[in-house]
N, C-alpha and C positions, 0 to 999 in steps of 0.2 A: 431843220436844225436839230442837231442831237440834244439829247437831254442833259442839262448841266445842273449839278447838285452842289450845294455849297456846305463847307463845314463837315460835321460829323455825318451829315446825310449821305455823302458819298460812302462813307464807311457803312452806313446801314444798307445801303443799295448793294454793296458788293457782299455783305453777309448775307443778305435775303437770296441774292442769285445763288451764292454757294449752296444754301440749303436745298433749293430747287435742283441744282446739279446733283447733289450728293443722293437725292431721293428719286432720281431719274433711273428708270430700270431699261430704257432703250425704246420702250412703246408707251410708257405711261410714268407718271408721277404717283408713288405711293403717300399717302398721308404722313405715316412714320414708320420706317422700316422695321422696327422692333414691335411696336403695338398694333400697327394697322399696315400689314404687309401687303395687301391686295389693291384693287383700284375702286374707289367709290366715285359714282357718277357726280354728286354733291361738290366733293372736293376736288375732282378733276375740273369743274367748270370754273371754280374760283383760281384754280392753278392757271388754267388758260387765260383769263382774264389778266393775270400778272405777267405770264410769259407773253402775251400779245404786245406788251410794252418793252420786251426783253428780248426773247426769241420767238419770233413770229412762226416760223416754220415748225419749232418743236410744238407751239400751241395748236397748230393744225393736226398734228400727229395726235396730240392729247384728246383733242375733241373727238377725232374718228376713232381712236381706240376705245372710248366709252361705247360707241355704236356697234362694236365688234359684239355686244352681248345683247343688241336689241332683239326682242322677240318679234315673231311675226304678227302679233295683235298690235305691235307699235311700242310696248313696255320697254322703257329703258331702265334695266334693273339697277339697283341701288349699289350692287356689288358684282364686278366681273373678277373671278378668282384667277390668280396666277397659277398656272400648272407647276411652276418650280419652286413653289413654297410647300413646305410639309403641311399634310393634311391636318394635323393638331394644332398648328401655329396660330390659328385664330377659330373663334367658337361665336356662332354656329357656322361652320365649314359646308363645302359643297356636298359632303356625304348626308348632311341635313336638309338642304334645300331641295336635293334632288331634281335639279332642273332638266337634266337630261332625260327625264322621265315624261318630260311635257311634250307634246307634239309642237307647240308654239316656240318653244325655246331654240336657240342657235345650236347647231351641231359643232362639236370640236372645242367648246368653251364652257366652262360652268359658270352659272350665274345665281344671283338671288332671285326671288320672285315678287319683290317690293321696288317701288318707285322712290323717288327723291325731288325735292324742288328743282323743277326743270329750267336750270339757267342756261342751258346750251345754246339756246338762240340769242341770249344776250351776249354771250362770249363770242359766238360768230360774228354778230354785227359789230364787237368792239374791234375784231381783227380787221373786218371790212374798212374800218375807219383808220387804221393804222396804214402807213406807206407800204406798199407792195402789190404783188398781183395776186388777187384773192378771188376773182370771179370764178375760175375753173372750181376753186376748193368749194365755195358757195353753191355752185351748180351740183356739185357731189353731195353736198351735206344736206341740202334744203329738202329733199324727199325724205330722209331720216327724221329731220326735224318735225316736219309736217306730219309723219306718222306718229311720232311721240305724243304730239299735241293731240292728234285725233284719238289716240288711244285715251288719254286723260279726259277727254270732252266725252266720248262714248261710253266707255267702262267704268269711270270713276266719278261721274256726276250722279251719285246714288240718289240724292233727293230730288233729282230732276230740275233744278233750280238755276244751274249755269256755274256751280261750284263744284271744284274738286273735292273729294271726301278722302281722307286718310283711313287707312284700314290697319294700320299698325303705328306706333309711336316712332319706330325707326323711320318712318318714311317723311317725317316733320325735319330731320335734321337736327332735332333739338328733342333726343331722345327721353330724357327724363323731367322734362318741363312739368311742372304742378299742373300745367294747362290739361295733363292726361290722367291725373290723379282721380277725378270722378269718374270719367267713362271708363277707366280700367277696372273700377268695381265691378262692373258688370261681366268681367272675364273671371272665369272660375281658373283658380292655380292647379297645376296638376297633382295628383296623389303623392307623388315623390318629386323632389326637386331636380332641376336639370343642371344649371350651373350657377352657383352662388355668386351674385355680383358680377356676372360675365359682362354687362353692358354699362357697370358703373352705378346701377341704381341699387335700391335695397333689394334684400332677397324676395320678397314677394312680387314684386314688381318685375324683376329679372325673369322669374318663373312664369309670370304672366305674359311678358313680352315673347318668351320662346313657345309657349302654349299656343298665342296667337299663330306664329308661324306655322306651327305644327297642323293647325285646323286650316289655314289657308292651303297648305301643301297638299293635306289629305284631300281637299276638295278640287285639288288640280289648279288651282289659283283662277278658279272660273269666274265671270263677271257675276253669273246668276248667284253664286253662292254668296259673293261680297255684298250683292244687293238685298239678298232675302234672308239670310241667316247669320251673318258674321257679326259678333257682338260689338266690336269697336269700330265705330263709324263717325268721323269728326271733321268737320269743316274748319280748317285752320288759316288765320290771317296771312301767316307769313307765307306758307305753301302757295295760296291763292293769289298773294300780292306778287310774288317771284312768277308765276304763271301768267299774270295779267301783263307783267313788263316783258317777260319773255315773249308774249303773244304780240305785242306792240312790235317787238325786235323782229319777230318772225315775219310781220308784214313787210318790213323794209329788207330782210333778206330776200324775201320772195320776189320783190321787185328787183333787186340786183342779180337774182338767179333768172330772170324773165319769166316769174310765174306770176299769178293773180293775187295781189294782197289783199283783195275785198273780203274773203272769209275770213281772214284773220282780224282784220279789222272789226268785223262783226261779232267775232268771238270777244274780243277786247271789251266791246261794249257790253255784252251778256256780263262778263265777269265784274266788270266795273258796278254795274246795277246791283249784281246780287250780292257783292260784298257790303254795299251800303245798306241793303235790305236786311241781310241775314246776320252779319257780323258786327256792324257798328251798333254800340250801346250809348244811345245818345244820353241816358241818365248819368253815366260815368264818364262820357266823353273818351270812350276807349274801344277799340277792336278786340273781341274776345272770339274764341274758339266755340262753335257750336256743336254739341252732341246731338248727331242727326237721329240716333234711336230714341232719345228722351224729348228731342227738341229744345234742350234749355241751353243758354249760353254758359260757358264755364266760369266759375268765379275768378280764377287767377288772372291777374294782370301781370303780363308778361312783355318782353322784348318784342314780341310777334305782334303787338298792339301798333308799333310804330312803322313796320314794315310796309304797310299800305301807302305810305308817302311815296312810295314807287309808281302809284298812280297819277298819272299826270293831270286827270280830271276830278281828282278828289276836291270837294267844294272847299272854299276858302275857310269857311267856319270850322271845318273838320281839321284842316291843316291846323290852324290857330290852337285848337283845342289839344291837339297831339303834342304840337311845340310846348304848351305849357305843362303838360304832363311830364313830358320827357325831361324838362328842366327842373321840375319839381323836387321837393324832399322826398318824394318816393322813388325816384330814379337819379337822373344826373347830379341832382342837386345835394344830394346826401352821401356822395362819394368822391374820392380823389381821382379814379380812374374810371370814368364811366365808359360804357352804359352797362348796369348791372342787368342780367338775365330776367329777374324778377323783382318786383315791388319790395323795396327793402322795410316797408311797414307791414308786409303781409307775413303771416305766421307761417308760409311755405318757404320764405326767404332762407337760404343757407349760404353762407360767403363762399363755401368750399364745395357745396355740393354741385355734382354735375347737371350743368343745365338749370340749377335752382337757384342761381344768385351770380355766378361769377361773370366778368367781363371776357367776351370773346372777340377776335379781331373780326371775324366773318359776319356777325350781327351789327358790330360797330360799322362795317363797311356797308351793309344794305341799308342801314339808316342814313348814313352819310350821303348815299346816293340818292335815297328819298330826299333828304334835306335840300341837295342840290337842285332836284326836280323842280322843287317849289321856292327855289331862292332863299331859303332860310339860311344865309350866309352865316349867321353866327353860330347856329347848330352845327353847320357842316365844318367850321373851323374848329369848334370844340373837339367834334369826334376826331377829325384829322390829327389835331394836336395831341389829344389823349391817347390816341392808338400809337403814334410815334414814340411817345413818352413810355409807354408799356414796353415796347420792345427794346428800346435804348436801355431800360432799367434791367429787364429780365430775360431778354432774347425772345427768339420766336417760339414761344412757349404754346401749348394747345389752348390754355385758358389761364384768367388771371384773377387775383383777388381784387375786387373792385374798392377795397378801402386803402390797401397798401402797395398794390401793384405786383405783389409776389407771384410769380409764374406757378403754374400748376399744370399736372398732366403731362404729356410727352414733350420731350426736347425737340427743337428743330421742325417743327410742324409746318408742312407745306403750306397750307393755306394762309397761315399768318405771313409767312415770307411773302407769298405771291401777291396777297392783297396789300402788304406795305409798299412792294414795287409799283401798283396801281396808284396808290396814294401819293407816293413821291413823283410819280410820272405825271399826276395831275396838276402839279404846280406848274408844269410847262405851260399849261392852257390858261393857267389863272390870271 
């Protein structure tokens, strides 16, 4: 039975589909044609989740397009550059990353050298659960997904504890979160600035971000350098919770593709235990990022704290504590358009600062999915309703003011549109 919407939900669905159609290049969906004209792996995963509900064939193309950029190591880079875009249209562009100089990088396509949260297996499983013939697609995709996960387990478990370490704030998807402020203090800014405010952060952090890329590039993006010498090494709750959810999904994809799911289930258990051991702060009932170089948990309480709700085996006491924190006056309880990305009572909170306070559709969606995982129906309903209210009021913006719902950043942002499709479609199953 097809999806039936009522009232203005039909109009919202139609508008969201139009955004995705407008941002489609023929092989991939760009986040925003003017501001982000290439393909980002994080964004394309969210787009695929929405397209699975609307245009499954295009969702398959979208997912496979990301893997055009996969390195021989298994790395799925966070950017696959489009050859038809002027090289000055986005900084840092292909000439800065110099992927073609790396033996492990793919030939014929320029990429970055960073990872992003690995949502692809989750998106692939969503496609498998929608009507249609997906087995051949999953058989083709599974080895690529397995290589992606193997890379993260092998080359990015820098502390040797079962968690993936970020080596750059851009790998988190939450580039300028205050969770990175303290670890970035160990990074020396360059003698002369690169590109002021190029990533939406303040000048000093922007320069440190680009300096980190240069140091990784000059070291050939080698795992040995990242393990031994790289100054920014952080275990992030959001990245690892997404990795855990995708590892569970990969086990199911493996079964559907005729492969052994056992190793992926064992990997999921390792991630689960390591997150509880290393990232859960029992004193504050909050998941926090850990600076691997100092061994300390970062002080900032951010939206990342709630994404571990994606873990189906999370202890009930922790689930309760996270729900109470989420609904408290520090997060959703203080804002008209939740969920703010930073504790509103924190000195780091900035209602208009990039990833330092505004509400984003993708983080709402991740926490919504986690709430459904643990049958937190009131939380899930709050997140679904507030997210739809945001786009009705302000359109498919990049992010939103958490107090008045004003849209900020790019217009017609792809993941905002795609995830609204998924939220609307979820009503069919409720």
